[in-house]
C-alpha positions in Angstrom: -29.5 6.9 18.4 -28.6 4.1 15.9 -25.7 5.9 14.3 -24.3 7.4 17.5 -20.6 6.8 18.1 -20.9 6.1 21.8 -24.6 5.2 22.1 -25.1 1.9 24.0 -28.7 1.5 22.9 -27.2 -0.7 20.1 -23.9 -2.0 21.4 -23.0 -3.9 18.2 -23.3 -0.8 16.1 -21.3 1.2 18.7 -18.5 -1.3 18.9 -18.2 -1.8 15.2 -18.2 2.0 14.6 -15.6 2.6 17.3 -13.4 -0.3 15.9 -13.8 1.1 12.4 -12.7 4.6 13.6 -9.7 3.3 15.5 -8.4 1.1 12.7 -9.1 3.6 10.0 -7.3 6.2 12.1 -4.1 4.0 11.9 -4.6 3.5 8.1 -4.8 7.3 7.6 -1.6 7.7 9.5 0.3 5.0 7.6 1.9 7.4 5.0 3.5 9.5 7.8 6.7 7.4 7.5 6.7 8.1 3.7 6.5 11.9 4.3 9.2 11.8 7.0 11.4 10.3 4.3 10.3 13.1 1.9 11.1 15.7 4.5 14.6 14.3 5.2 15.4 14.1 1.5 13.6 17.4 0.7 12.2 15.6 -2.4 9.2 13.5 -3.2 11.4 11.2 -5.3 9.3 8.7 -7.2 6.3 8.9 -4.9 3.0 9.6 -6.5 0.4 12.0 -5.2 -2.6 10.1 -6.7 -3.3 7.9 -3.7 -3.7 11.0 -1.5 -5.8 12.9 -4.0 -8.1 9.9 -4.3 -8.3 9.4 -0.5 -9.2 13.0 0.0 -12.0 12.7 -2.6 -13.2 9.5 -0.8 -13.3 11.2 2.6 -15.3 14.3 1.4 -17.7 12.0 -0.5 -18.4 9.9 2.6 -18.7 13.1 4.8 -21.4 14.3 2.3 -23.1 10.9 2.4 -23.1 11.0 6.3 -24.6 14.5 6.3 -27.3 13.6 3.8 -28.2 10.3 5.5 -27.8 11.8 9.1 -27.5 9.5 12.1 -24.1 8.3 10.8 -21.7 9.8 13.3 -18.9 7.1 13.0 -18.7 7.8 9.2 -18.6 11.5 9.8 -15.9 11.5 12.5 -13.4 9.3 10.8 -13.8 10.8 7.4 -13.5 14.3 8.8 -10.2 13.3 10.3 -9.1 11.6 7.1 -10.0 14.7 5.1 -7.7 16.8 7.2 -4.9 14.3 7.1 -5.1 13.8 3.4 -5.2 17.5 2.7 -2.1 17.9 4.9 -0.3 15.1 2.9 -1.2 16.9 -0.4 0.1 20.3 0.8 3.3 18.6 2.1 3.7 16.9 -1.3 3.3 20.2 -3.2 6.0 21.8 -1.0 8.7 19.2 -1.9 7.6 18.0 -5.3 9.3 19.1 -8.5 7.5 21.6 -10.7 6.1 19.0 -13.1 4.8 16.7 -10.4 3.4 19.7 -8.5 1.4 20.9 -11.6 0.1 17.4 -12.2 -1.0 17.1 -8.5 -2.8 20.4 -8.7 -4.6 19.2 -11.9 -5.7 16.0 -10.2 -6.9 17.9 -7.2 -8.9 20.4 -9.2 -10.4 17.7 -11.4 -11.3 15.2 -8.8 -11.6 16.9 -5.4 -13.1 20.2 -6.7 -14.8 19.7 -10.0 -16.1 16.1 -9.6 -17.2 16.6 -6.0 -19.0 19.9 -6.9 -20.8 18.0 -9.7 -21.9 15.3 -7.3 -23.1 17.8 -4.8 -25.0 19.8 -7.5 -26.7 16.6 -8.9 -27.6 15.4 -5.4 -29.2 18.7 -4.2 -30.8 19.9 -7.5 -31.4 16.9 -9.7 -32.4 14.2 -7.3 -35.6 14.3 -5.2 -35.0 14.3 -1.5 -36.4 10.8 -0.9 -33.9 9.4 -3.3 -30.8 11.4 -2.4 -29.4 8.8 0.1 -29.7 6.0 -2.5 -28.2 8.1 -5.3 -25.3 9.3 -3.2 -24.8 5.9 -1.6 -24.6 4.4 -5.1 -21.9 6.9 -6.0 -19.9 6.1 -2.9 -20.3 2.4 -3.5 -19.1 2.6 -7.0 -16.1 4.8 -6.1 -15.2 2.6 -3.1 -15.2 -0.5 -5.2 -12.9 1.2 -7.7 -10.5 2.1 -4.9 -10.5 -1.4 -3.5 -9.7 -2.8 -7.0 -6.7 -0.4 -7.2 -4.4 -2.9 -5.3 -4.6 -5.2 -8.3 -1.7 -3.3 -9.7 0.4 -4.0 -6.6 -0.7 -7.6 -6.7 0.4 -8.0 -10.3 3.7 -6.3 -9.5 4.4 -8.7 -6.6 3.6 -11.7 -8.8 5.8 -10.5 -11.6 8.8 -9.5 -9.5 8.3 -12.1 -6.7 9.1 -9.3 -4.3 6.9 -7.8 -1.5 9.1 -4.7 -1.1 6.2 -2.4 -2.2 3.5 -4.2 -0.1 3.9 -3.6 3.6 2.2 -6.3 5.6 1.2 -4.0 8.5 -0.9 -1.8 6.1 -2.5 -4.9 4.5 -3.4 -6.2 8.0 -5.0 -2.9 9.0 -7.0 -2.7 5.8 -8.3 -6.2 6.4 -9.4 -5.4 9.9 -10.9 -2.1 8.7 -12.9 -3.8 6.1 -14.2 -6.3 8.7 -15.2 -3.5 11.1 -17.0 -1.4 8.5 -18.7 -4.4 7.0 -20.1 -5.2 10.5 -21.1 -1.5 10.9 -23.0 -1.6 7.6 -24.6 -4.9 8.4 -25.8 -3.8 11.8 -27.1 -0.4 10.5 -28.6 -2.1 7.4 -26.6 0.1 5.2 -25.6 -1.7 2.0 -23.6 1.2 0.7 -21.2 0.7 3.6 -21.4 -3.0 3.8 -20.9 -4.2 0.2 -17.7 -2.4 -0.8 -15.9 -3.7 2.3 -16.5 -7.3 1.0 -14.2 -6.4 -1.9 -11.8 -4.6 0.5 -11.6 -7.7 2.7 -11.0 -10.0 -0.3 -8.2 -8.0 -1.8 -6.5 -7.3 1.5 -6.5 -11.1 2.2 -5.0 -11.7 -1.2 -2.2 -9.2 -0.5 -1.4 -10.8 2.9 -1.4 -14.3 1.3 1.1 -13.1 -1.4 3.2 -11.4 1.3 3.7 -14.7 3.2 4.2 -16.6 -0.1 6.9 -14.4 -1.6 8.6 -12.9 1.5 12.2 -13.8 1.8 13.3 -15.5 5.0 16.3 -14.1 6.7 19.5 -16.0 6.4 20.4 -17.3 9.8 23.8 -18.7 8.8 25.4 -15.3 8.3 28.3 -15.0 10.7 30.9 -12.6 9.1 30.6 -8.9 8.3 30.2 -7.9 4.7 33.0 -6.1 2.8 32.2 -3.1 0.6 35.0 -2.9 -1.8 33.1 -4.4 -4.8 33.1 -7.8 -6.4 36.9 -8.0 -6.2 36.7 -8.1 -2.4 34.9 -11.5 -2.3 36.8 -13.7 0.1 36.4 -17.4 0.8 37.1 -18.7 4.3 36.2 -22.4 4.6 32.5 -22.5 4.0 31.9 -18.8 4.6 31.9 -16.3 1.7 32.0 -12.6 2.2 30.2 -10.4 -0.5 29.9 -6.7 -1.0 26.7 -5.1 0.3 23.8 -4.9 -2.1 24.8 -7.9 -4.1 22.8 -11.0 -5.2 24.4 -14.4 -5.2 23.3 -17.1 -7.7 25.0 -20.3 -6.7 25.7 -23.1 -9.1 26.8 -25.5 -6.3 25.2 -26.6 -3.0 24.1 -23.8 -0.6 26.9 -21.9 1.2 26.4 -19.5 4.1 26.3 -16.0 2.5 26.6 -12.6 4.3 24.7 -9.5 3.1 22.8 -10.9 0.1 19.2 -10.3 -0.9 18.5 -13.7 -2.5 20.3 -17.0 -2.8 19.3 -19.3 -5.7 20.8 -22.6 -6.6 20.9 -23.3 -10.3 22.5 -26.0 -12.4 25.7 -25.0 -14.3 23.9 -25.2 -17.7 21.2 -22.8 -16.5 23.4 -20.2 -14.9 23.2 -17.6 -17.8 19.4 -17.7 -17.9 19.2 -17.5 -14.0 21.5 -14.4 -13.9 19.5 -12.7 -16.6 16.2 -13.4 -14.9 17.5 -12.1 -11.6 18.8 -8.9 -13.2 15.3 -8.3 -14.7 13.6 -9.0 -11.4 15.8 -6.6 -9.5 15.4 -3.9 -12.1 11.6 -4.1 -11.8 11.8 -4.1 -8.0 14.1 -1.1 -7.8 13.0 1.2 -10.7 14.0 4.4 -8.9 17.0 3.3 -6.9 20.4 1.6 -7.2 20.0 -1.9 -8.5 21.9 -4.5 -6.5 24.6 -6.3 -8.5 23.9 -9.8 -9.7 26.9 -12.0 -8.9 27.5 -15.6 -9.7 29.6 -17.7 -7.3 31.1 -20.8 -8.9 33.4 -23.5 -7.3 37.1 -22.8 -7.6 38.9 -24.7 -10.3 40.8 -27.7 -8.9 44.5 -27.4 -9.6 
């Protein structure tokens, strides 16, 4: 059976299908940490429900494709799991979301997961001849999958603008890359272009995300040796070459680098450029923390010589 999950008649298909299931299983479980945070805070905060509504639509769409095509058990198993997980995420979101976000989520769900899916099912079963159903439905899945894979462009643009990878976890990008490779191989070995082609785009965008992560990630300061004080800017202390700063502050130095404790970023600027550097850093932090407390931008200048 070519599409069997554990059939060894075609080991390449079996291995790629099992690998795709395992990696996609981890991808589906990635938002668990987000919802643990929602549960602790009893609020969804600034999180959006759109990714989960879209993921649910993608799962039910691929389940329908696997049923129409038949002999595609790996697609059926992982998307059945994904359908259950994404539905649970949406229910959890509705429990803790404020009224406005809850109504918006229900509208998205009814529009995409109910109305749009029902329309696709009706067109496939009643408007398309049986010999062409797989091609029609596969084309719909291909178009939607490409749209989903292009969605990370917004994250990529945000990373480039803010020069911060805070909203782009490297573990998820790595899993998405491996998942794209596994499902591309599965589509290649089963001669299924509707599975193969969208994962080319998925692999490309995932690689771009990982490249940006390593380009913009901030190395940890290994020179930090003293604890940080928390009494505000007035508590800054200088002891030799060690400066203590309040937590959640940003140092922009106008002199040579000095070991700093508890800062998010250290940037060396010339004295005449300090005002522009402070303003630019404030804008960057405001963009990187739209829903939270923005770290203070603090300039450290050499003490006046008596």
